[in-house]
N, C-alpha and C positions, 0 to 999 in steps of 0.2 A: 885625131889626136887631141885637138883643143877640147872636144866634147868630153873625152875621158878625163882630161885634166880638170875641167870644170866640175864634173860629177864627183871626182875624187876630192876636190877642194870642198865642195858643199857637204859631202859625206863626212869628212874630217871635222868640219865646223859643227855639223849637227851632233856628231858623237861627242865632241868636246863640250858642247853646250848642254848635253843631256844631264850632266852632273851638277849643273848650276841651278839649284833650287833656291828660292828665297830663304834666307836665314830666319831665325826667330825675330819677332817684332821687338824692336828696341826703341823705346821712346827717348826723346832728348829734351834738353832744357828749353829750346824754342817751342816745341810742341806743348810742353807743360805750361809755358807762359801763355800761349795762344788759347789753350783750353781754359785757363783761369780767366782770361779776358772775357770769354763767352759766358762763364758762370757769373762774373761780376755784372756784365751787361743785363743779364736776366733779373738782377736785383735792383737795377736803376729805374727811376721814374721816367727818364727819357733816354732809353738805350741808344737811339739813333744819334744822340749828341755826344756819345762817348768818344773821347780822344785819349788813346793810350800812348805812352812812350814806347819806343822800340824795345823789343825783348832783350836786346843787349844791355839796356840800361837797368833792367830789372835784376833783383838779387834772387837767383834761382839756385836751389840746393836740392840734391837727391839724397833723401834720408833713409831711415830704417823702414823696413817693411814695404819698400817700393814707393814710399810717399814722396812726392815732389812738393817743395815749399817755394812759393813765389811771393816776394815782397816788392811792391811797386805802388803806383797810383793811377788814377784815372781822372781826367777833367771831364765833367758832365753837368748838364743842367739839372737843377733840383725842381721840385714841384712848382716853384715860383718863376722859373725861367732863368735864374741866375746860375752862371757857371761856377762850379766849385771844384777844388782839387781834393780828392778823397784818397787817402792812403789805405791800402789793404794788404792782408796776408791771406793767401789762398793755399790750401793743402789739397792736392789731388793725387789719385793713384790709378793705375791701369788695372781694370778688373779682369779683362780677357781680351785677347787679340789687340784690337785698337780701340777698345771702349774705355772711357775714363769716368771716374766717379769723384764727386766732390766730397772730401773728407771733412773740411772745415773752411769757413770763410769769416774772417774778422775784419770789420771795417773800422778804421780809426779816424 
């Protein structure tokens, strides 16, 4: 009897999970922020020295045409080894699935 109950339970769970397909990819503000941090680091003289604030401190907005705008800063060493705070505005968008493209990067 226990065997049949176990089989029935597993079968019900399997059938119930059959309709659970992953939904469409939906990027969020944290992911946009982290992607921008990577693009900024590529532009730095000393990317290993980069110290970003948390993404909760960044101003992140989802705008028209699926473009995410991230306004924040990074503390990093310049070519002379001095640590400077650099503000930036980064625009990114999802091109397909989970692939991101840099639309614009303004360093201030």
